N, CA, C and O atoms as CSV, one atom per row, in Angstrom:
chain,resi,resn,atom,element,x,y,z
A,1,MET,N,N,-16.069,30.835,-80.369
A,1,MET,CA,C,-14.780,30.235,-80.097
A,1,MET,C,C,-14.043,31.099,-79.085
A,1,MET,O,O,-13.914,32.310,-79.264
A,2,LEU,N,N,-13.566,30.469,-78.029
A,2,LEU,CA,C,-12.923,31.177,-76.924
A,2,LEU,C,C,-11.626,31.858,-77.357
A,2,LEU,O,O,-11.350,32.981,-76.934
A,3,ALA,N,N,-10.836,31.204,-78.185
A,3,ALA,CA,C,-9.565,31.788,-78.630
A,3,ALA,C,C,-9.810,33.089,-79.392
A,3,ALA,O,O,-9.064,34.054,-79.225
A,4,ASN,N,N,-10.829,33.121,-80.211
A,4,ASN,CA,C,-11.158,34.324,-80.967
A,4,ASN,C,C,-11.622,35.431,-80.026
A,4,ASN,O,O,-11.206,36.581,-80.160
A,5,PHE,N,N,-12.482,35.081,-79.074
A,5,PHE,CA,C,-12.970,36.059,-78.110
A,5,PHE,C,C,-11.818,36.625,-77.290
A,5,PHE,O,O,-11.725,37.837,-77.099
A,6,ARG,N,N,-10.946,35.753,-76.807
A,6,ARG,CA,C,-9.823,36.192,-75.975
A,6,ARG,C,C,-8.854,37.065,-76.772
A,6,ARG,O,O,-8.309,38.030,-76.237
A,7,SER,N,N,-8.638,36.734,-78.036
A,7,SER,CA,C,-7.744,37.557,-78.857
A,7,SER,C,C,-8.318,38.964,-79.035
A,7,SER,O,O,-7.569,39.941,-79.074
A,8,GLN,N,N,-9.639,39.066,-79.142
A,8,GLN,CA,C,-10.272,40.385,-79.234
A,8,GLN,C,C,-10.119,41.145,-77.921
A,8,GLN,O,O,-9.855,42.347,-77.924
A,9,GLU,N,N,-10.284,40.447,-76.797
A,9,GLU,CA,C,-10.130,41.079,-75.488
A,9,GLU,C,C,-8.704,41.578,-75.267
A,9,GLU,O,O,-8.497,42.630,-74.662
A,10,GLU,N,N,-7.736,40.830,-75.754
A,10,GLU,CA,C,-6.328,41.187,-75.600
A,10,GLU,C,C,-5.862,42.142,-76.712
A,10,GLU,O,O,-4.706,42.565,-76.726
A,11,ASP,N,N,-6.763,42.475,-77.635
A,11,ASP,CA,C,-6.453,43.347,-78.767
A,11,ASP,C,C,-5.327,42.772,-79.624
A,11,ASP,O,O,-4.391,43.473,-80.009
A,12,VAL,N,N,-5.448,41.470,-79.912
A,12,VAL,CA,C,-4.475,40.748,-80.731
A,12,VAL,C,C,-5.174,40.306,-82.016
A,12,VAL,O,O,-6.236,39.684,-81.974
A,13,THR,N,N,-4.571,40.631,-83.149
A,13,THR,CA,C,-5.093,40.196,-84.432
A,13,THR,C,C,-4.393,38.904,-84.826
A,13,THR,O,O,-3.165,38.839,-84.888
A,14,LEU,N,N,-5.194,37.879,-85.092
A,14,LEU,CA,C,-4.658,36.574,-85.472
A,14,LEU,C,C,-4.965,36.261,-86.922
A,14,LEU,O,O,-6.080,36.493,-87.390
A,15,ALA,N,N,-3.984,35.736,-87.633
A,15,ALA,CA,C,-4.230,35.216,-88.974
A,15,ALA,C,C,-5.137,33.988,-88.820
A,15,ALA,O,O,-5.074,33.305,-87.798
A,16,PRO,N,N,-5.976,33.699,-89.818
A,16,PRO,CA,C,-6.902,32.567,-89.700
A,16,PRO,C,C,-6.229,31.232,-89.377
A,16,PRO,O,O,-6.747,30.459,-88.571
A,17,ASP,N,N,-5.079,30.955,-89.999
A,17,ASP,CA,C,-4.400,29.691,-89.710
A,17,ASP,C,C,-3.824,29.662,-88.297
A,17,ASP,O,O,-3.762,28.601,-87.676
A,18,ALA,N,N,-3.402,30.817,-87.785
A,18,ALA,CA,C,-2.901,30.891,-86.409
A,18,ALA,C,C,-4.045,30.695,-85.416
A,18,ALA,O,O,-3.873,30.034,-84.392
A,19,LEU,N,N,-5.198,31.263,-85.713
A,19,LEU,CA,C,-6.368,31.089,-84.851
A,19,LEU,C,C,-6.796,29.627,-84.808
A,19,LEU,O,O,-7.122,29.098,-83.746
A,20,SER,N,N,-6.791,28.991,-85.952
A,20,SER,CA,C,-7.151,27.573,-86.022
A,20,SER,C,C,-6.172,26.714,-85.229
A,20,SER,O,O,-6.584,25.813,-84.498
A,21,ALA,N,N,-4.883,26.991,-85.372
A,21,ALA,CA,C,-3.860,26.237,-84.645
A,21,ALA,C,C,-3.974,26.484,-83.140
A,21,ALA,O,O,-3.811,25.561,-82.342
A,22,LEU,N,N,-4.252,27.724,-82.758
A,22,LEU,CA,C,-4.396,28.055,-81.344
A,22,LEU,C,C,-5.591,27.324,-80.736
A,22,LEU,O,O,-5.515,26.841,-79.606
A,23,ALA,N,N,-6.675,27.242,-81.469
A,23,ALA,CA,C,-7.854,26.512,-80.993
A,23,ALA,C,C,-7.531,25.030,-80.814
A,23,ALA,O,O,-7.955,24.409,-79.839
A,24,LYS,N,N,-6.783,24.471,-81.753
A,24,LYS,CA,C,-6.393,23.060,-81.660
A,24,LYS,C,C,-5.493,22.820,-80.455
A,24,LYS,O,O,-5.645,21.820,-79.752
A,25,ILE,N,N,-4.563,23.729,-80.217
A,25,ILE,CA,C,-3.678,23.625,-79.061
A,25,ILE,C,C,-4.493,23.682,-77.776
A,25,ILE,O,O,-4.232,22.929,-76.837
A,26,GLY,N,N,-5.477,24.575,-77.733
A,26,GLY,CA,C,-6.333,24.690,-76.558
A,26,GLY,C,C,-7.108,23.418,-76.270
A,26,GLY,O,O,-7.312,23.058,-75.111
A,27,ILE,N,N,-7.534,22.745,-77.309
A,27,ILE,CA,C,-8.273,21.489,-77.153
A,27,ILE,C,C,-7.342,20.368,-76.702
A,27,ILE,O,O,-7.703,19.579,-75.829
A,28,GLU,N,N,-6.149,20.292,-77.288
A,28,GLU,CA,C,-5.232,19.189,-77.014
A,28,GLU,C,C,-4.434,19.356,-75.720
A,28,GLU,O,O,-4.001,18.363,-75.134
A,29,THR,N,N,-4.236,20.581,-75.270
A,29,THR,CA,C,-3.453,20.794,-74.044
A,29,THR,C,C,-4.361,21.394,-72.972
A,29,THR,O,O,-5.015,20.668,-72.224
A,30,SER,N,N,-4.394,22.707,-72.908
A,30,SER,CA,C,-5.284,23.398,-71.973
A,30,SER,C,C,-5.546,24.802,-72.501
A,30,SER,O,O,-4.744,25.357,-73.253
A,31,LEU,N,N,-6.663,25.358,-72.102
A,31,LEU,CA,C,-6.991,26.719,-72.530
A,31,LEU,C,C,-6.003,27.718,-71.930
A,31,LEU,O,O,-5.633,28.699,-72.575
A,32,ARG,N,N,-5.586,27.465,-70.709
A,32,ARG,CA,C,-4.621,28.370,-70.067
A,32,ARG,C,C,-3.329,28.435,-70.885
A,32,ARG,O,O,-2.808,29.521,-71.140
A,33,TYR,N,N,-2.817,27.284,-71.290
A,33,TYR,CA,C,-1.591,27.248,-72.088
A,33,TYR,C,C,-1.808,27.958,-73.421
A,33,TYR,O,O,-0.947,28.718,-73.863
A,34,ALA,N,N,-2.930,27.721,-74.053
A,34,ALA,CA,C,-3.226,28.360,-75.338
A,34,ALA,C,C,-3.276,29.886,-75.196
A,34,ALA,O,O,-2.790,30.608,-76.066
A,35,MET,N,N,-3.861,30.369,-74.102
A,35,MET,CA,C,-3.952,31.813,-73.902
A,35,MET,C,C,-2.579,32.410,-73.589
A,35,MET,O,O,-2.299,33.550,-73.959
A,36,GLN,N,N,-1.727,31.648,-72.913
A,36,GLN,CA,C,-0.360,32.116,-72.683
A,36,GLN,C,C,0.406,32.188,-74.004
A,36,GLN,O,O,1.206,33.101,-74.210
A,37,LEU,N,N,0.165,31.233,-74.890
A,37,LEU,CA,C,0.793,31.274,-76.213
A,37,LEU,C,C,0.289,32.461,-77.028
A,37,LEU,O,O,1.037,33.043,-77.814
A,38,LEU,N,N,-0.972,32.815,-76.842
A,38,LEU,CA,C,-1.545,33.956,-77.559
A,38,LEU,C,C,-0.740,35.220,-77.264
A,38,LEU,O,O,-0.345,35.938,-78.182
A,39,ILE,N,N,-0.501,35.489,-75.989
A,39,ILE,CA,C,0.233,36.691,-75.603
A,39,ILE,C,C,1.692,36.603,-76.059
A,39,ILE,O,O,2.241,37.577,-76.573
A,40,THR,N,N,2.310,35.454,-75.876
A,40,THR,CA,C,3.705,35.283,-76.286
A,40,THR,C,C,3.850,35.448,-77.799
A,40,THR,O,O,4.794,36.083,-78.270
A,41,SER,N,N,2.922,34.882,-78.551
A,41,SER,CA,C,2.948,35.012,-80.015
A,41,SER,C,C,2.773,36.466,-80.438
A,41,SER,O,O,3.378,36.927,-81.406
A,42,HIS,N,N,1.938,37.172,-79.696
A,42,HIS,CA,C,1.731,38.598,-79.984
A,42,HIS,C,C,3.036,39.375,-79.777
A,42,HIS,O,O,3.361,40.259,-80.570
A,43,LEU,N,N,3.777,39.053,-78.727
A,43,LEU,CA,C,5.060,39.709,-78.478
A,43,LEU,C,C,6.081,39.373,-79.561
A,43,LEU,O,O,6.860,40.229,-79.982
A,44,ILE,N,N,6.069,38.128,-80.003
A,44,ILE,CA,C,6.975,37.709,-81.077
A,44,ILE,C,C,6.650,38.453,-82.376
A,44,ILE,O,O,7.549,38.906,-83.084
A,45,ALA,N,N,5.357,38.574,-82.677
A,45,ALA,CA,C,4.934,39.310,-83.874
A,45,ALA,C,C,5.320,40.787,-83.761
A,45,ALA,O,O,5.763,41.391,-84.737
A,46,ALA,N,N,5.153,41.358,-82.579
A,46,ALA,CA,C,5.503,42.770,-82.378
A,46,ALA,C,C,6.998,42.984,-82.571
A,46,ALA,O,O,7.422,44.020,-83.083
A,47,LYS,N,N,7.789,42.007,-82.162
A,47,LYS,CA,C,9.240,42.137,-82.325
A,47,LYS,C,C,9.622,42.209,-83.797
A,47,LYS,O,O,10.582,42.890,-84.158
A,48,ARG,N,N,8.883,41.515,-84.641
A,48,ARG,CA,C,9.170,41.603,-86.076
A,48,ARG,C,C,8.345,42.707,-86.738
A,48,ARG,O,O,8.235,42.784,-87.961
A,49,LYS,N,N,7.769,43.559,-85.882
A,49,LYS,CA,C,7.028,44.759,-86.301
A,49,LYS,C,C,5.783,44.434,-87.130
A,49,LYS,O,O,5.478,45.102,-88.118
A,50,SER,N,N,5.076,43.392,-86.698
A,50,SER,CA,C,3.828,43.019,-87.347
A,50,SER,C,C,2.685,43.181,-86.356
A,50,SER,O,O,2.833,42.880,-85.171
A,51,SER,N,N,1.563,43.649,-86.839
A,51,SER,CA,C,0.398,43.805,-85.967
A,51,SER,C,C,-0.467,42.546,-85.962
A,51,SER,O,O,-1.418,42.445,-85.186
A,52,THR,N,N,-0.137,41.596,-86.822
A,52,THR,CA,C,-0.908,40.351,-86.921
A,52,THR,C,C,-0.043,39.167,-86.521
A,52,THR,O,O,1.092,39.022,-86.974
A,53,VAL,N,N,-0.605,38.323,-85.660
A,53,VAL,CA,C,0.083,37.097,-85.265
A,53,VAL,C,C,-0.110,36.072,-86.376
A,53,VAL,O,O,-1.235,35.694,-86.701
A,54,GLU,N,N,0.989,35.636,-86.943
A,54,GLU,CA,C,0.959,34.627,-87.999
A,54,GLU,C,C,1.239,33.252,-87.384
A,54,GLU,O,O,1.659,33.149,-86.232
A,55,LEU,N,N,1.005,32.224,-88.156
A,55,LEU,CA,C,1.249,30.861,-87.699
A,55,LEU,C,C,2.703,30.678,-87.289
A,55,LEU,O,O,2.983,29.967,-86.325
A,56,LEU,N,N,3.616,31.294,-87.989
A,56,LEU,CA,C,5.044,31.208,-87.674
A,56,LEU,C,C,5.335,31.737,-86.265
A,56,LEU,O,O,6.161,31.170,-85.549
A,57,ASP,N,N,4.660,32.818,-85.866
A,57,ASP,CA,C,4.833,33.375,-84.516
A,57,ASP,C,C,4.338,32.389,-83.463
A,57,ASP,O,O,4.986,32.182,-82.438
A,58,LEU,N,N,3.193,31.790,-83.726
A,58,LEU,CA,C,2.625,30.812,-82.806
A,58,LEU,C,C,3.527,29.579,-82.697
A,58,LEU,O,O,3.730,29.051,-81.604
A,59,GLU,N,N,4.062,29.126,-83.819
A,59,GLU,CA,C,4.964,27.974,-83.802
A,59,GLU,C,C,6.217,28.268,-82.985
A,59,GLU,O,O,6.696,27.407,-82.248
A,60,ARG,N,N,6.741,29.467,-83.112
A,60,ARG,CA,C,7.939,29.843,-82.339
A,60,ARG,C,C,7.639,29.831,-80.844
A,60,ARG,O,O,8.426,29.302,-80.058
A,61,ALA,N,N,6.518,30.403,-80.450
A,61,ALA,CA,C,6.128,30.413,-79.034
A,61,ALA,C,C,5.913,28.987,-78.536
A,61,ALA,O,O,6.294,28.657,-77.413
A,62,TYR,N,N,5.308,28.144,-79.363
A,62,TYR,CA,C,5.048,26.750,-79.003
A,62,TYR,C,C,6.355,25.994,-78.765
A,62,TYR,O,O,6.442,25.154,-77.869
A,63,LYS,N,N,7.370,26.301,-79.575
A,63,LYS,CA,C,8.667,25.643,-79.413
A,63,LYS,C,C,9.419,26.156,-78.189
A,63,LYS,O,O,10.177,25.413,-77.566
A,64,LEU,N,N,9.210,27.425,-77.844
A,64,LEU,CA,C,9.919,28.012,-76.717
A,64,LEU,C,C,9.342,27.597,-75.371
A,64,LEU,O,O,10.085,27.435,-74.403
A,65,PHE,N,N,8.026,27.424,-75.298
A,65,PHE,CA,C,7.359,27.151,-74.037
A,65,PHE,C,C,6.590,25.838,-74.111
A,65,PHE,O,O,5.722,25.659,-74.966
A,66,LEU,N,N,6.919,24.932,-73.211
A,66,LEU,CA,C,6.318,23.604,-73.211
A,66,LEU,C,C,5.006,23.593,-72.431
A,66,LEU,O,O,4.856,24.292,-71.429
A,67,ASP,N,N,4.065,22.790,-72.909
A,67,ASP,CA,C,2.862,22.530,-72.132
A,67,ASP,C,C,3.203,21.447,-71.111
A,67,ASP,O,O,4.309,20.906,-71.121
A,68,GLN,N,N,2.263,21.135,-70.238
A,68,GLN,CA,C,2.528,20.192,-69.161
A,68,GLN,C,C,2.963,18.820,-69.682
A,68,GLN,O,O,3.923,18.246,-69.168
A,69,LYS,N,N,2.290,18.301,-70.668
A,69,LYS,CA,C,2.593,16.968,-71.176
A,69,LYS,C,C,4.005,16.917,-71.780
A,69,LYS,O,O,4.763,15.986,-71.508
A,70,ARG,N,N,4.351,17.908,-72.590
A,70,ARG,CA,C,5.683,17.923,-73.203
A,70,ARG,C,C,6.765,18.196,-72.163
A,70,ARG,O,O,7.888,17.708,-72.298
A,71,SER,N,N,6.443,18.965,-71.134
A,71,SER,CA,C,7.393,19.231,-70.068
A,71,SER,C,C,7.717,17.952,-69.295
A,71,SER,O,O,8.883,17.673,-69.015
A,72,VAL,N,N,6.703,17.189,-68.956
A,72,VAL,CA,C,6.911,15.913,-68.258
A,72,VAL,C,C,7.727,14.967,-69.126
A,72,VAL,O,O,8.635,14.297,-68.633
A,73,GLN,N,N,7.414,14.907,-70.403
A,73,GLN,CA,C,8.148,14.034,-71.319
A,73,GLN,C,C,9.617,14.442,-71.407
A,73,GLN,O,O,10.507,13.591,-71.421
A,74,PHE,N,N,9.860,15.747,-71.468
A,74,PHE,CA,C,11.234,16.253,-71.514
A,74,PHE,C,C,12.004,15.833,-70.271
A,74,PHE,O,O,13.146,15.386,-70.369
A,75,LEU,N,N,11.383,15.974,-69.096
A,75,LEU,CA,C,12.051,15.599,-67.851
A,75,LEU,C,C,12.319,14.098,-67.794
A,75,LEU,O,O,13.378,13.672,-67.331
A,76,GLN,N,N,11.375,13.303,-68.259
A,76,GLN,CA,C,11.579,11.854,-68.269
A,76,GLN,C,C,12.697,11.463,-69.238
A,76,GLN,O,O,13.513,10.595,-68.928
A,77,ASP,N,N,12.730,12.094,-70.392
A,77,ASP,CA,C,13.748,11.781,-71.393
A,77,ASP,C,C,15.148,12.210,-70.954
A,77,ASP,O,O,16.142,11.620,-71.376
A,78,ASN,N,N,15.223,13.236,-70.109
A,78,ASN,CA,C,16.512,13.808,-69.724
A,78,ASN,C,C,16.793,13.700,-68.231
A,78,ASN,O,O,17.595,14.468,-67.700
A,79,GLU,N,N,16.147,12.760,-67.548
A,79,GLU,CA,C,16.297,12.674,-66.101
A,79,GLU,C,C,17.742,12.425,-65.665
A,79,GLU,O,O,18.130,12.812,-64.563
A,80,HIS,N,N,18.526,11.793,-66.508
A,80,HIS,CA,C,19.931,11.551,-66.176
A,80,HIS,C,C,20.744,12.842,-66.117
A,80,HIS,O,O,21.849,12.848,-65.573
A,81,GLU,N,N,20.224,13.917,-66.658
A,81,GLU,CA,C,20.913,15.212,-66.672
A,81,GLU,C,C,20.683,16.010,-65.385
A,81,GLU,O,O,21.374,16.997,-65.130
A,82,PHE,N,N,19.719,15.583,-64.583
A,82,PHE,CA,C,19.338,16.340,-63.403
A,82,PHE,C,C,19.810,15.643,-62.133
A,82,PHE,O,O,20.044,14.435,-62.128
A,83,ILE,N,N,19.947,16.405,-61.071
A,83,ILE,CA,C,20.370,15.852,-59.788
A,83,ILE,C,C,19.194,15.099,-59.180
A,83,ILE,O,O,18.104,15.650,-59.020
A,84,SER,N,N,19.426,13.838,-58.843
A,84,SER,CA,C,18.367,13.031,-58.248
A,84,SER,C,C,18.619,12.759,-56.783
A,84,SER,O,O,17.704,12.345,-56.072
A,85,GLY,N,N,19.822,12.977,-56.314
A,85,GLY,CA,C,20.185,12.657,-54.947
A,85,GLY,C,C,20.929,11.340,-54.859
A,85,GLY,O,O,21.682,11.116,-53.911
A,86,ASN,N,N,20.732,10.475,-55.824
A,86,ASN,CA,C,21.384,9.168,-55.803
A,86,ASN,C,C,22.884,9.257,-56.029
A,86,ASN,O,O,23.622,8.368,-55.602
A,87,GLU,N,N,23.347,10.296,-56.683
A,87,GLU,CA,C,24.772,10.398,-56.965
A,87,GLU,C,C,25.588,10.704,-55.711
A,87,GLU,O,O,26.816,10.640,-55.752
A,88,TRP,N,N,24.933,11.034,-54.600
A,88,TRP,CA,C,25.632,11.314,-53.355
A,88,TRP,C,C,25.847,10.048,-52.528
A,88,TRP,O,O,26.609,10.056,-51.562
A,89,GLU,N,N,25.191,8.987,-52.900
A,89,GLU,CA,C,25.305,7.741,-52.150
A,89,GLU,C,C,26.402,6.874,-52.769
A,89,GLU,O,O,26.472,6.707,-53.987
A,90,GLU,N,N,27.244,6.334,-51.911
A,90,GLU,CA,C,28.292,5.428,-52.367
A,90,GLU,C,C,28.066,4.079,-51.701
A,90,GLU,O,O,27.840,4.003,-50.493
A,91,VAL,N,N,28.127,3.049,-52.469
A,91,VAL,CA,C,27.980,1.709,-51.918
A,91,VAL,C,C,29.371,1.122,-51.753
A,91,VAL,O,O,30.138,1.049,-52.712
A,92,ASN,N,N,29.702,0.694,-50.511
A,92,ASN,CA,C,31.008,0.072,-50.312
A,92,ASN,C,C,30.842,-1.435,-50.230
A,92,ASN,O,O,29.725,-1.947,-50.297
A,93,GLY,N,N,31.938,-2.136,-50.087
A,93,GLY,CA,C,31.934,-3.590,-50.157
A,93,GLY,C,C,31.168,-4.306,-49.064
A,93,GLY,O,O,30.761,-5.448,-49.275
A,94,ASN,N,N,30.943,-3.687,-47.884
A,94,ASN,CA,C,30.297,-4.409,-46.789
A,94,ASN,C,C,28.775,-4.243,-46.771
A,94,ASN,O,O,28.135,-4.603,-45.783
A,95,GLY,N,N,28.195,-3.718,-47.819
A,95,GLY,CA,C,26.742,-3.565,-47.889
A,95,GLY,C,C,26.255,-2.248,-47.330
A,95,GLY,O,O,25.084,-1.903,-47.493
A,96,ASN,N,N,27.136,-1.500,-46.670
A,96,ASN,CA,C,26.768,-0.190,-46.151
A,96,ASN,C,C,26.680,0.775,-47.330
A,96,ASN,O,O,27.517,0.739,-48.232
A,97,ASP,N,N,25.693,1.614,-47.321
A,97,ASP,CA,C,25.525,2.518,-48.457
A,97,ASP,C,C,26.396,3.761,-48.361
A,97,ASP,O,O,26.304,4.639,-49.219
A,98,GLY,N,N,27.246,3.857,-47.327
A,98,GLY,CA,C,28.166,4.978,-47.226
A,98,GLY,C,C,27.579,6.191,-46.547
A,98,GLY,O,O,28.276,7.193,-46.386
A,99,THR,N,N,26.317,6.142,-46.142
A,99,THR,CA,C,25.709,7.299,-45.494
A,99,THR,C,C,26.060,7.299,-44.020
A,99,THR,O,O,26.270,6.246,-43.418
A,100,VAL,N,N,26.121,8.485,-43.449
A,100,VAL,CA,C,26.453,8.658,-42.040
A,100,VAL,C,C,25.261,9.307,-41.368
A,100,VAL,O,O,24.765,10.323,-41.856
A,101,PRO,N,N,24.775,8.741,-40.240
A,101,PRO,CA,C,23.654,9.364,-39.533
A,101,PRO,C,C,24.020,10.788,-39.118
A,101,PRO,O,O,25.181,11.061,-38.812
A,102,MET,N,N,23.048,11.693,-39.105
A,102,MET,CA,C,23.286,13.109,-38.820
A,102,MET,C,C,23.969,13.334,-37.477
A,102,MET,O,O,24.823,14.213,-37.371
A,103,GLN,N,N,23.616,12.563,-36.444
A,103,GLN,CA,C,24.213,12.799,-35.134
A,103,GLN,C,C,25.698,12.484,-35.123
A,103,GLN,O,O,26.400,12.973,-34.238
A,104,GLU,N,N,26.209,11.706,-36.044
A,104,GLU,CA,C,27.634,11.364,-36.087
A,104,GLU,C,C,28.439,12.371,-36.901
A,104,GLU,O,O,29.669,12.310,-36.908
A,105,VAL,N,N,27.782,13.281,-37.574
A,105,VAL,CA,C,28.468,14.273,-38.392
A,105,VAL,C,C,28.909,15.404,-37.491
A,105,VAL,O,O,28.101,15.964,-36.749
A,106,GLN,N,N,30.192,15.748,-37.550
A,106,GLN,CA,C,30.720,16.850,-36.744
A,106,GLN,C,C,31.137,17.977,-37.655
A,106,GLN,O,O,31.711,17.754,-38.721
A,107,ALA,N,N,30.844,19.186,-37.229
A,107,ALA,CA,C,31.186,20.357,-38.038
A,107,ALA,C,C,32.611,20.758,-37.836
A,107,ALA,O,O,33.072,21.727,-38.441
């Protein structure tokens, strides 16, 4: 199992349930994301002064850092919160969208 091998290479001790969850994350998202969670979970465990990464540490890292699929979903769900460029356009009554060609703009 790659997650187990990588944890040994990184000198990270994983609880069995955390290793199982990390392997599942690697299968469902990407190995790169799973390996990034491995290091982040290790830092979270170290902060609570533990030498072993527990499932709780992995869950915290998973909640803090989104994989590609969840990141895209977040942006789609919250697109109204971000600048799209459309808010700069004003439509007036004569069908003109209110934009001015660059050559007509004077500094």
